[in-house]
C-alpha positions in Angstrom: 0.0 -0.2 0.2 1.0 3.4 -0.5 -0.4 7.0 0.5 -2.1 8.7 -2.4 -0.6 11.7 -3.9 -3.3 13.4 -5.6 -6.7 11.3 -4.1 -5.7 12.8 -0.4 -7.2 15.3 2.0 -4.8 15.4 5.0 -1.8 12.5 4.3 -3.4 10.1 1.7 -3.5 7.0 4.1 -7.1 7.1 3.3 -7.3 7.5 -0.7 -3.8 4.8 -0.7 -5.8 2.1 1.0 -9.4 3.3 -1.4 -7.1 2.4 -4.4 -6.1 -0.8 -3.0 -9.3 -2.0 -1.9 -10.6 -0.9 -5.1 -13.6 1.2 -3.0 -14.3 5.4 -3.5 -12.3 6.9 -0.9 -15.0 8.8 0.9 -16.0 5.3 1.3 -12.9 4.7 3.5 -12.3 7.8 4.9 -16.8 7.4 6.3 -15.5 4.0 7.7 -12.4 5.4 9.6 -14.7 8.3 11.0 -17.1 5.8 12.4 -14.5 3.5 13.9 -12.7 6.1 15.3 -16.1 8.0 16.8 -16.7 3.9 18.4 -13.6 3.3 19.7 -12.3 6.4 21.3 -14.9 6.9 23.9 -15.2 2.4 24.3 -11.2 2.8 25.0 -12.3 5.9 27.4 -15.0 4.1 28.9 -12.3 1.2 29.7 -9.7 3.4 31.1 -12.0 4.4 33.4 -13.6 1.0 34.5 -10.8 -1.1 34.6 -8.3 -1.9 37.3 -5.2 -1.6 37.0 -2.2 -4.1 38.2 1.1 -3.9 39.7 2.1 -7.1 38.0 3.4 -5.5 34.8 
């Protein structure tokens, strides 16, 4: 995979991934936003709820 130089908004990662997968870049960008909008709140909730350990 390579980052896109023409079909890019920020760094060209989604554009390059879209080209590799044969998908429209907009679909890859929307998927990335959707995944991040779910993953970040879940991470924060787990950060608060999961107890820490001293074993590591």
